[in-house]
C-alpha positions as CSV (number, residue, x, y, z in Angstrom):
1,M,-10.7,20.3,48.1
2,D,-8.1,22.8,49.3
3,A,-8.5,25.4,52.0
4,A,-6.9,28.3,53.8
5,I,-7.1,29.1,57.5
6,V,-7.1,32.7,58.8
7,T,-6.7,33.3,62.5
8,V,-7.5,36.8,63.7
9,G,-6.3,38.5,66.9
10,D,-3.7,40.9,68.1
11,E,-3.0,38.6,71.0
12,L,-1.8,35.9,68.6
13,L,0.7,38.2,67.0
14,T,2.1,39.4,70.4
15,G,2.4,35.9,71.7
16,D,0.0,36.5,74.5
17,T,-2.2,33.6,73.2
18,E,-0.9,30.4,71.6
19,N,-2.5,29.8,68.2
20,T,-3.8,26.3,68.9
21,N,-6.9,26.9,66.7
22,A,-4.7,26.8,63.5
23,T,-3.0,23.5,64.5
24,W,-6.3,21.9,65.5
25,L,-8.1,22.9,62.3
26,C,-5.2,21.8,60.1
27,A,-5.4,18.3,61.7
28,R,-9.2,18.1,61.4
29,L,-9.2,19.2,57.7
30,D,-6.3,16.8,57.0
31,D,-8.3,14.0,58.5
32,R,-11.1,14.8,56.0
33,G,-8.7,14.8,53.1
34,V,-8.6,18.5,52.6
35,D,-5.3,20.1,51.6
36,V,-4.6,23.1,53.8
37,E,-2.5,25.4,51.6
38,R,-2.2,28.5,53.8
39,V,-2.3,29.5,57.5
40,T,-2.3,33.2,58.0
41,T,-2.6,35.2,61.2
42,L,-3.9,38.8,61.1
43,P,-4.4,41.7,63.5
44,D,-7.8,42.9,64.5
45,R,-8.0,45.2,61.5
46,V,-10.9,45.3,59.0
47,A,-8.8,46.2,56.0
48,D,-6.4,43.3,56.5
49,I,-9.1,40.8,57.1
50,A,-11.0,42.0,54.0
51,R,-8.0,41.9,51.8
52,V,-6.8,38.4,52.8
53,V,-10.2,36.8,52.8
54,N,-11.0,38.2,49.4
55,E,-7.7,36.9,48.0
56,Y,-8.0,33.5,49.6
57,H,-11.7,33.1,48.6
58,A,-10.6,33.5,44.9
59,E,-7.8,31.1,45.2
60,Y,-9.1,28.2,47.4
61,D,-12.2,26.1,47.7
62,A,-12.8,27.1,51.3
63,V,-11.6,29.7,53.8
64,V,-11.9,29.1,57.5
65,V,-11.6,32.2,59.7
66,T,-11.4,32.1,63.5
67,G,-11.4,34.9,66.1
68,G,-12.7,38.4,66.6
69,L,-16.4,37.6,67.0
70,G,-18.6,39.5,69.4
71,P,-19.6,43.0,70.3
72,T,-16.4,44.4,71.8
73,H,-14.4,47.2,70.1
74,D,-11.7,44.8,68.7
75,D,-14.2,42.2,67.4
76,V,-14.1,43.3,63.8
77,T,-13.9,40.0,61.9
78,M,-17.5,40.0,60.7
79,A,-17.0,43.5,59.3
80,G,-13.8,42.4,57.6
81,V,-15.4,39.3,56.0
82,A,-18.5,41.4,55.0
83,A,-16.2,43.9,53.3
84,A,-14.3,41.1,51.5
85,F,-17.6,40.2,49.8
86,G,-18.9,43.7,49.3
87,R,-21.6,43.3,51.8
88,D,-22.9,45.2,54.9
89,V,-23.4,43.7,58.3
90,E,-26.9,43.5,59.7
91,L,-28.8,42.0,62.6
92,N,-29.4,38.4,61.7
93,D,-33.0,37.3,62.6
94,E,-32.1,33.6,62.7
95,A,-29.2,34.2,65.0
96,V,-31.3,36.3,67.4
97,A,-34.1,33.7,67.4
98,W,-31.7,30.9,68.3
99,L,-30.1,33.0,71.1
100,E,-33.6,33.6,72.5
101,E,-35.0,30.1,72.1
102,E,-31.9,28.0,72.8
103,G,-29.5,30.3,74.6
104,G,-32.1,31.8,76.9
105,Y,-31.2,35.4,76.1
106,A,-33.6,38.2,75.7
107,A,-33.0,40.2,72.5
108,D,-32.9,43.5,74.5
109,D,-30.2,42.0,76.7
110,L,-27.8,41.2,73.8
111,A,-25.0,43.7,73.4
112,T,-25.1,45.7,70.2
113,G,-23.3,43.8,67.5
114,T,-23.5,40.4,69.1
115,A,-25.8,38.9,66.3
116,E,-24.8,41.1,63.4
117,L,-23.6,39.1,60.4
118,P,-22.8,39.9,56.8
119,V,-26.0,40.3,54.7
120,G,-27.2,37.0,53.3
121,A,-24.9,34.9,55.5
122,R,-25.9,31.6,56.9
123,A,-25.8,31.8,60.7
124,L,-23.8,29.2,62.7
125,H,-25.1,28.9,66.2
126,N,-22.8,29.0,69.1
127,A,-23.8,26.1,71.5
128,E,-20.8,26.9,73.8
129,G,-21.0,30.7,73.9
130,V,-22.9,33.7,72.6
131,A,-21.5,35.2,69.4
132,P,-22.7,33.3,66.3
133,G,-20.5,32.3,63.4
134,A,-21.4,32.5,59.8
135,V,-20.9,31.1,56.3
136,V,-20.5,33.6,53.5
137,E,-20.3,31.7,50.2
138,S,-17.3,29.4,50.9
139,C,-16.0,31.3,53.8
140,Y,-16.6,29.9,57.3
141,V,-16.3,32.3,60.2
142,L,-15.8,30.7,63.6
143,P,-15.2,31.9,67.2
144,G,-11.7,32.3,68.5
145,V,-12.4,30.6,71.9
146,P,-11.1,27.1,71.2
147,G,-14.1,25.2,72.9
148,E,-16.6,27.3,70.9
149,M,-14.7,26.9,67.7
150,K,-14.4,23.1,67.9
151,V,-18.1,22.6,68.6
152,M,-19.1,25.0,65.8
153,F,-16.7,23.3,63.3
154,A,-18.2,19.9,64.2
155,G,-21.5,21.2,62.9
156,V,-20.1,22.0,59.4
157,A,-17.3,19.4,59.2
158,E,-19.2,17.3,56.7
159,E,-19.0,20.2,54.2
160,F,-15.3,19.7,53.9
161,T,-14.3,16.7,51.8
162,G,-11.3,15.4,49.9
163,E,-9.3,12.3,49.2
164,Q,-8.7,10.3,52.3
165,T,-5.1,9.6,53.2
166,Y,-3.5,7.3,55.7
167,S,-0.2,7.8,57.5
168,E,2.3,5.7,59.4
169,T,5.2,7.0,61.4
170,V,8.8,5.8,61.7
171,E,11.2,7.3,64.3
172,T,15.0,7.2,63.9
173,S,18.0,8.4,65.7
174,E,19.9,9.2,62.4
175,P,20.3,12.9,61.5
176,E,17.9,14.2,58.8
177,S,20.7,15.0,56.4
178,A,21.8,11.3,56.4
179,L,18.4,10.0,55.4
180,L,18.1,11.7,51.9
181,D,18.8,8.6,49.9
182,R,16.3,6.4,51.7
183,L,13.6,9.1,51.7
184,S,14.0,9.4,48.0
185,E,14.0,5.7,47.4
186,V,10.9,5.0,49.5
187,Q,8.9,7.5,47.3
188,D,10.3,5.8,44.1
189,R,9.3,2.3,45.3
190,F,5.9,3.1,46.8
191,D,2.9,5.2,45.9
192,A,3.5,7.3,49.0
193,S,5.0,10.6,50.1
194,V,7.2,11.1,53.1
195,G,7.9,14.0,55.4
196,S,10.8,14.3,57.9
197,Y,10.4,16.3,61.1
198,P,13.6,16.6,63.2
199,G,13.6,17.2,66.9
200,E,15.4,15.1,69.6
201,T,14.9,12.3,67.1
202,V,13.7,12.4,63.5
203,R,10.1,11.5,62.9
204,L,9.3,10.2,59.4
205,K,5.7,10.4,58.3
206,V,4.7,8.2,55.4
207,T,1.4,9.0,53.7
208,A,-0.6,7.2,51.0
209,T,-4.1,6.9,49.7
210,E,-4.3,3.3,50.7
211,P,-3.6,2.1,54.3
212,A,-1.8,-1.1,53.1
213,E,0.5,1.0,50.9
214,A,1.3,3.3,53.8
215,R,2.1,0.3,56.0
216,R,4.3,-1.3,53.4
217,A,6.3,1.8,52.8
218,A,6.7,2.5,56.5
219,D,7.9,-1.1,57.1
220,W,10.4,-0.8,54.2
221,L,11.7,2.4,55.7
222,A,11.9,1.1,59.3
223,E,14.1,-1.7,58.2
224,R,16.6,0.7,56.6
225,V,17.0,3.4,59.3
226,E,18.5,3.3,62.7
227,S,15.9,2.8,65.3
228,V,15.6,4.9,68.5
229,A,17.2,3.2,71.5
230,A,14.7,2.3,74.1
């Protein structure tokens, strides 16, 4: 299974809010064996959301969208997702019923637009907030507030599946450019892939579909690179 992540919000593009949702979702999907192929950040603009969701829906097994849910003027994500699928938005009776029964809200007290979802969407209830999410075909629309997003994702996590992988990490003080021969050789010797991530040190992440193979490859590599001084 492959997926794309779309994060929506002007505040993400101006740097006013750190985009932690994308990082968190990438890690959770990777844990489930799902290949995340795209992470895209969009402004609060219906046309942009509709265009990108339409494109990614055609290309990937799943699209996860976060941000821009609710009744305020810049909460346009549901309208954008609806447009991507050629649908209107309408008051979702299931979402309203849940908000009344579980959330303790009176329907008359809900701001206009709070529970409006694309026609035919499956409502995802917001146990940590108010605005519901939705599933439209293979597009999952989640809140932008991290606490709300994480709880809502947990409710649909089982719907994301793929080949499980296992990783081991080796850290070295050698520069990345000096490691090319050993990085190539470890992939030739083992059924594993390796990524290198430079910083103050270089972190080498060895990944395989079997935990024992990941461990063997990491051990082989650890014996052939300079370790980080304690």
